[in-house]
N, C-alpha and C positions, 0 to 999 in steps of 0.2 A: 443420582444423575449429576455429572460434573457441571459446574456453573461458570468457570473462567477458562476460556479456550484461547490459546495463542496459536496463530497460523502464520508461519514465515515462509519465505521463498523468493526467488528472483522474479524479475518482470515477466509477465505472460504465463506464469505457472498455473493460473486459475484461482489465486488466493481470494480475490474479492468476490467472484461469482460463487465459489463454494462457501465462503464465510457467510454470505447473505442467506444461503439456503439453510445452513446449519443453525444460524441465529434464529431464523424464523421457526424452525422445527423445535428448538429448545425453549423458545419464548424469551430469548436473550436480546440484548441490545447489540447491534452490529456497529463496530467502530473501524472505519477505513482510515488507518493512519497515513497511508500513501496519499489520500486526498488532502490531508492536512498539510503535508509538505508541498503538494501541488498548489495549495492555496497561497503558501508563502511565495512560490515561484510566480504565480499569477500576479500577486501584488508587486513583486519586484519588477516584472515586465511592464506593469501599468505605470509605475513611478519612474522607471529609468530606461534609457535606450539600450544600455548594456548591462548584463547581469554580472557585475563585478562583485567581489566579496563585500565591499563597502555598501553597494546598493542592496544586497541581500540582507545585510545586518540592519540597515535602515528600515527595510520593509518589515522585518520580524520584531523589531524593538517593542512596538506597542500593538501588535496584531491581535485581532480577536477572531479566532477560527472556531466555528461551531458546526456540529453535525446534527441533523435531525432525521429520524427515520419516519417515512410516510408510506402510504400504500403504493406510491409511484417510485419508491426507492429512497436512498439516502441523499439528502440535500445538504450542500455545503455553502456556508456563508462566510465571507471574509469582511470584517468591519461593517457588517450589516447588509452587504450586497450578496445576492445569490449568485454563486459562480459555478454551480454544478456542471454546466456544460462547458464553460470557458476553461476549466482546469484540465480538460481532456484534449486540448489542441496539441498539435505537433510541437509548437513553440514552447509550451510549458513542459512537455515531455522531454524536450531537448536539454533543458537546464535543471530538471528536478534532482538529478543525482548530485550535481554540484551544490545545490541548495542544501540537500540533506547531509552533506559532508561537513558542514560547518558546525562547530561545537555549540555555539550560541543558539543556533536554530534547533538542534536536537534537544538541548536542555529545555527550551521553551515548549516544544511539542511533547516531549516526554512528560513534563509537568502537567500539561493539559490532558494527556492520555491517561495518566494514573488517576487524575481527578475523576475522569469519566468512569474508569473501571471501578473506583471505590463506591460509585453510586448504585451498583447492582450487578447482576449476572451479565457477562459480556462475551462476545466473540470478537477478538481483535486480530487484524491481520497487518503484516508489514514485513520488515526485514530484520528487526532486532527485538521482537516482542518476547519471545521465549528466553533470549539471552540477556535482555536488559530491562525492558519496560515491565513485563509481568513474569519475573523469574520464578514466582511461586504459583504459576498457572496450574490448574487441575489437569489439563491436557495440553500437550505441546505437539504440533505437527509441522513438519518441514516439507513443503510441496516443491517439486522440481519437474522439469521436462526438458527435452532436447532443445537446443537453440533453434533448430529448424521448425519444430512444432510450435514453439512459443512465437516465433516470427510469423508463422502462418496464421495463428490465432489473432495476433495484433493486426495483421494485414486485413483479415476478414472484418475485424471490428472497425478499423479506420475507414475501409471502403464503404461499409454499411452506413457510416456517418457522413459520407460524401467527400472524404479527403482523398486526394490523389497521392498514393504512396507506392514505393518500389519495394518489392519483397527482399531483394538482395541488400538494399540499404537498411531495411529493418533488421535483417540478420546481423549486420555489422553494428548497428546501434545497440541491439540487445547484448551482443557479446561485449561491446565496450562498456555498457552499463553494468553488466555482471562484474567486470574487472574493477570498475570504480567502486561499486558497492562492497565488493569483497576485500579490497585493499585499503579502504579508508581507515584512518587511525581511530576514529571514534565509532564504537558500536558497529563494526563491519558485519556484512551479511555472512552468517554461518549457521550451521545446524546446532542447536543446543544439545548437550550431551544426553539429556533425557527426552529428546523429541523423537517422534516416530517419523521416519522418512517415507514419503509416498511419491513415486514417480508417476506423473499423470500423462506421460507421452501417449500411451495407448488406452487410457481410461476416459470414460465419459464423465461429465460433470456429476451426473447422478451416482455413478460408481464411486467417485471420490467422496462425495457427500455421505454416502452410505457407510463407507469405511470409517470416516471421522465420527459418525453417529455411534458406531459400534464402540469406538474408544471412549465415548462419553457416557456409555451406559454402565 
């Protein structure tokens, strides 16, 4: 059974949900790298009125981001504060791509991610896991889906949490984030040469998880 699994893909492709399921079935630790970048974004907004590059770099300089897996899911702490819910707000989502594009931020997060992976079997999801963070992963998967489907999923998720969101605006935001993530100079979003492509547009979460499990066996 393969023990180091890298799952990459754009926003809303289902990475986190599927990765959690696969990690549980394999008995691995799930590492949500996107939550780590959101933690930096959260701290930036907490410290500064505007998310300038300087503000982001101040926030990440001595940041302590930790993930803990519990029965209720993955909990995220930043400098000792549980920010599991706060990092999922529209305000954090709006700036997270900008945060993740800065080299100093990526260096800090990748260092933490590799340390976590070195401690045992992991399922790690993000945008540059197979191409950068865990280049020697046993299994690499690149999940994708249409912009329309990804926006619908995010719309349902945000509405369920009580946020007033507009579907068309979400489509534009996701398309813009795809562009930013794919065109950034440092570790851009792309499919690793040895990754298996899975289009989740018409697949259920269970179907996607089952396909990844087959790759792991």
